N, C-alpha and C positions, 0 to 999 in steps of 0.2 A: 517566582517559581512555586510550584505546588508539590507537596509530598502526598503520594497516593498509597492507600493500603488495601486496594482492591484491584483486580485485573481490569485493565482498560479495554480488553476485548470482550470478556464474558461476564465481568462483574463479580467473579468468585473471590472470596477472601481466603481460599486455601492456597496460601503463598509461602514459598520458602525463599531465602535470600542469602546472598554473599556480598562481601564488601567489594565495591567497585569505584570507578572514577571516570570523569570526562577528560578528553584530550585538553591539554593546556590552551590550544587555540580556541576551543569552545568556551573555556572558562574566561578567556580574555574578551571574546565577542559578547558573551551573555552577561557576565558579571564584572567586566572591566578589570579583571586581574591584570597586574602589570606585565609589560613586555620585558621581563627580566628573569633572573634565576634566584633560587634559594638553595641552601645547603641542608640536606636531610640525611642524617646518618653517614656523613662523609660523601654523599652523592650530590652533585650539582644538578638541580632540576628546575624546570619551569613550574610555577605554582599550580598544583592540580585542584580540581573541583571534585570533591568526593560525593558518592551516592551509594545506593545499594542496588545490586542486580536482583530482580525479582523473577521468580518462576511460578506460573500458575499450574497447580496440580490438575485442574479440570481440563484446560485446553492446551497446555504446554507452552504458552506464550512467555517469552523472556523479555524484560523491559527494565529501563531505569526507573527507580522509585521517584526520582526528581523529574517533574514534567515542566516544560517551559510554557510560559504564558505567551499570548499572541505577540505582544510587543517585544519580548525576548527573542522569539522566533524571527521576527522582522530584523532585529539587530544581527542575528546570526547569518541571515541570508542576504543582507543588504549588499548590493554590488556583487552578487554571487558570481564568482569566477572572473570578475572584472579586475581592473588594475590594482585598486586598493585592497580588495579582498585577497588577491593573489600575493601582493607584497607582504601583507601581515601573516598570511598562512605560511608563506615561504620562510619567514623568520622563525616560526615554531617548527616547521617541517621542511628543512632544506631539500630542494629538488622538486617541490610541488609545482613550481612554475613550468617545468618541462612536462610534467604529467598533465597539467591542466590544458596544455595545448592539444592534447589528444582525446581527453575525456568527452564523450558524447558527440564529437564531431568527426572522428576518424572515419574515412569512407568505408573501411573494412567493418567497423563497428555498426555503422548505419545499415550497411548492406546485410550483414549477418543477422542483426536483430530483426530486420524486416523479413528475411527469409525464414527465421525461426517462428515468428508470429504467424506468417501465412501458412506455414506447415501445420501449426497448432490449430488454426482455424479451419483447415481443410475438412470438408464434409459437414461442417456445422454452421459456418457463416460464409455466404457468397457475397463478396464485395459488390457484385453487380446489382444486388438487391438492396443495397444501402444507399441512402441519399445524403446523410449527414454524419459527421464524425466529430467528437470532442476528445482531445487529448488533455486530460486533467493532470496538471503538473508537468506538462510536456515540453518544457524549455522553449525551443524555437519552433516546435512542431515537426522537426526533422525526422522523427521516428514514426510518423504516420506513413505506412507503406504506400508506394505509388499505385498499388492496386485500387486505392480509394481516391485517386486523383480527380475522378469525376464528381465526387461528393462536395458538399459544402463542408469545409474543414475549419475547426476552431481549436485554439489552445488557451487554457487557463493556467497561469503560472505566476507565483508571487514575485519572481525575479523580474518579470515584465521586460524581457529582452526582445529585440526585434525578431519577427518570425520569418520563416522561409517563404518563398513565393507561393501564393495560393492558399495560405493559412492566415486566418484572421485571429487577432488576440482579443480575449474578453477578460474584463476585470472582475466580473461577477456573473455567475451562472444563472442568477435569477432573471427571468425574462428571456432566456435564450431559447426556450421551447424544447420540445422533445427531440432527442438525438437518437438516431438508429443504432449507432455504435459508439461506445465510450471506452477509451484507453486510460488506464491509470497505472503507469509503469514506473517503478522505482520511486514511489512517492511515500507509501505507507510506512516504510522503515524510518522515515525522517520526522514524522509528525507526532506530537505528544499524545494526541487523542485520535486514533485512526477512525473511530466511529463517526467523528464529525465530518471527515472526508466522505465516508460512505453516505451519510445523510445529505451532504451537499450534492453528491452525484445523483441521488434519488430524485432531486428536483428536475432533472432532465430525462428521466426514465419514463417510457411509455410501455404498453403491453408487449411490443416487439423489440424493445431495446435489448442489446446484448452488451455485457460488460466484460472487458478483459483486464485482469490484474496481473501484474508481474512484480514480485518482490525477490530480493536476494535470498539465496539459501546459504546461511552462514552457520548453521548447526546441522549435525548429522541426524536426519529424521528417523533413522533406523535404530538410534541409540537413545537411552534415557540416562544421561550422565549424572553422576552425583552432583550435589549442589556446588561443591567446590570446583567443579569443572565447567559450569555453565559460563557463557560469555559475560564478562564483567567490565569491559572497556567500551566506552561510548564516545562517538565522535559525531558526525552528522547523523549516523544511524543510532537512534535511541530505542529501536525495537528489533528483536530477532524472531522471525517467523519460521514456522514449520507448516507443512501442508495441513495438519490438524488445526492449527491456530488460525490460519488465514481463512479456512473454510468455516470455522466457528464464527469469525467476525461477520462473514457474509450471511450465514444462516440466522444469526441473532438480529440481523438488520433487514430481513425480508427477501433475501436472494436465494435462489436454488442454483446449486453448482451443476454445470453441464459436463465439465471436464477439468481434471487437475493433472499436471504433468511436470516432471523435473527436467530442466534443460541445462546443458553446458554450451556456452557460446564463446567463440574466439572473438574478442573485441580489439585485438591488435595490441593494446597496451596491458591487457590482463585477460585471463580466462575466467569468465563469469559463470557462476552457478545460480540458477534461478528457479523459482516456483511460478509456473504459469497456471492461471485459473480462468475459466470462462463461466460466466453466470448470467442469469436473467432474473428480473423481478418476479416474485410470485404473488405479490399482493393483489395484482390485477386478476389473477386466476381465482383468488379467494373471493374477490368482489363479485366476479361473474358467477361463481358457484353459489354464493349466498343469494344472489338475485334469482337464479334458476330455482333454488330450493323454495324461496318465498312464493314464486309464481306457480310452482307445481302443486297439484292437489295433495293433501295430507294423506299418508298411508294409514291404513287401519292399524291399531296397536298390535294386533297379532302379527301382521306382516312385518312391522318394524322390529318386533322382538325376534322373529324368525331370521330376518336379514342380519341382525346383530349377531345372532348365534352362529350363522353360517360364516360371517366374516371372522369371528373369533376362532372358529375351528380351522379356517384357512390361514390363520396367522396374521390377518390384516388388522390394522387398528380400527377400533370401533369408535365412531364419532357420534 
């Protein structure tokens, strides 16, 4: 485990905090806490793992101060939603086994999530113009809409479960090549360092790649609650995003946001609230602009000064 003292989205050290804890199931999987109970203040509890809930003043991101290492994350998600995982989690959280039968695979959830995504893409991404899709962290690949059935479809997921028909599993995105469309849905709330996921996705990005990100909305983005009211309970989700923080993550790592929207989706087993973001890499634009500037004849100093003054008066940034 690592203890961080800077925002893992924007790097700011302007952080406030409140006392928090991880779910006992997570404490057991990560730190081998016993499958038993203890008595605290007259209450019988499973042993908790304590942390601090941190909030960044600059981007609004809320996260656990304790961050898991790669091997700890592997332990947490080993046999994810499989028989042993479900048995142990059901011990700590009775009834999980029934819920697990519906999460991610309910026909209503698959259908409604696909419909919401296609509605969000309308007018910005035409599936007919895409030839390849990567669902990063996409379980079995069941949430790639059928509108992309003609594409080469891939899924990368640490759980390494069997994929649905027509979707190929990849264990490493290196060497995969450029993807036209990348989906990263319900992933970033789970990972200790979201920037690492974005950096991994960048390996398959070309000038025309479009990235779709979907994270749960578990805080009211219209409010700025006092520190004692920010989320402080962590389970699989170790991060709480708002539109401001997810867009900050993309901006700091070279993406331009095309669209951001809040969605409510009936998934059959729960009503989900989510932040949808569509983005594209902007570093290819910068490379092209730099090459054009180097090839263009140099303007006279007077002309450059005049152009800068005109831009300043128009309110545009001067470069």
